[in-house]
C-alpha positions, -999 to +999 in steps of 0.1 A: -002+002+003+010+037-008+010+068+010+005+096+006+011+135+027-007+161+023+008+190+050-022+219+045-050+195+047-085+210+038-116+210+022-110+227-008-078+210-028-062+192+003-098+173-001-097+164-037-057+158-038-067+127-008-095+118-031-072+116-065-049+092-049-067+078-027-096+064-049-060+044-065-053+030-036-028+051-017-032+054+024-046+093+029-026+111+052-038+147+065-016+177+080-026+209+093-034+227+125-070+217+140-075+184+145-111+185+152-110+202+112-086+172+097-112+143+119-140+152+097-124+154+060-107+116+072-143+104+085-159+119+049-132+101+030-133+070+050-174+068+041-155+068+009-135+040+011-106+059+015-080+048+046-069+084+059-058+103+088-052+137+108-025+148+123-021+180+132+010+210+123+018+239+117+040+249+091+055+278+113+066+252+133+087+230+123+093+212+147+056+201+151+064+197+117+088+172+118+066+154+147+033+152+122+056+132+094+077+109+122+038+102+134+028+092+093+055+071+087+052+049+124+013+046+114+011+043+076+050+035+071+075+044+045+062+087+025+057+076-015+045+112-024+044+141-002+028+175-014+033+205+002-005+234+003-012+251+030-032+279+031-047+305+049-080+299+053-079+319+081-062+352+097-028+350+105-008+377+128+015+389+107+004+381+071-002+409+056-003+417+012+026+435+001+035+451-033+071+456-043+080+489-033+056+482+003+080+454+012+097+453+044+117+427+061+088+423+083+064+413+058+083+397+040+094+370+070+066+355+077+049+345+034+084+326+031+086+315+067+050+293+054+055+289+019+095+283+014+109+272+046+087+251+058+084+238+024+121+227+026+118+213+062+090+186+051+113+175+022+143+167+044+123+148+068+111+126+036+135+126+010+164+107+026+138+072+027+130+082-008+162+082-020+171+051-001+142+034-020+156+054-047+109+059-051+091+092-044+076+119-055+076+157-041+049+185-045+049+220-040+018+246-048+017+275-051-006+303-073+003+313-108+025+349-091+049+329-082+061+325-123+040+358-133+036+380-103+007+408-093+019+434-076-008+436-049+007+404-045+049+417-042+052+393-008+032+363-013+048+359-045+081+366-041+076+337-014+063+315-039+087+322-065+114+311-037+098+278-032+087+277-075+133+281-079+142+253-049+117+227-065+128+231-096+162+230-089+156+199-065+141+179-094+174+182-118+198+176-085+170+142-086+173+134-118+184+093-116+179+088-087+145+075-085+125+102-065+111+130-087+097+168-078+070+184-089+060+223-088+021+228-096+017+270-105-023+276-099-032+304-122-069+302-115-091+313-087-100+280-073-141+280-063-168+306-071-167+338-065-135+354-075-121+386-086-140+398-119-118+388-150-102+361-131-106+325-144-123+302-120-117+267-112-128+235-084-102+215-070-121+190-085-110+198-120-075+204-107-061+178-082-061+151-115-033+175-128-011+161-089-020+123-100-001+133-136+027+142-123+031+113-096+026+094-130+043+112-159+073+122-139+082+142-170+086+177-161+095+201-133+067+223-135+028+223-145+005+253-145-030+253-141-049+280-161-083+262-171 
């Protein structure tokens, strides 16, 4: 049995990715900050015949993230696929959007900690075992602004751009190892009610892209634009 660990699991993209892999025989480890919400998602997946369990961690608290991934290994065994896509759905202290000219160390640091450093920590927790096994998939998600930045998201996009650069370079380094790293840039508004002129898509429309990357392993990056 294979296992996917989804960091930043929620009722949108996380649930859709869990279903995409779970319906193909994967056990699913859901990781986010709130156990009650994780338990509800796991129960929902369980009712659909997918084995799933929630593990709490905060990507800003790197020891808690490492501990959660160790708990996943203890429960399910080796982690075959890691997917990283945390997104704050409630106000987080210190998280503000800033244009490039308004960027400061103070408003950049939380974005980099959340988007980039958390991803690096998660990868370090699973990559040695993957390399030893000669198999594994690492998938990291950002918004489309990591490629084509938007002025109002100057600090957010800078952090996403750093993650994108690192993932593509990691995939180059892993060539021939059996381990694959891929970056997904979502260039649409997820769900309904997006800003005027911005294309929208449902999580269910986007999630199959993750399976395609895991299976094909032929490109370091995919951009979803609808």
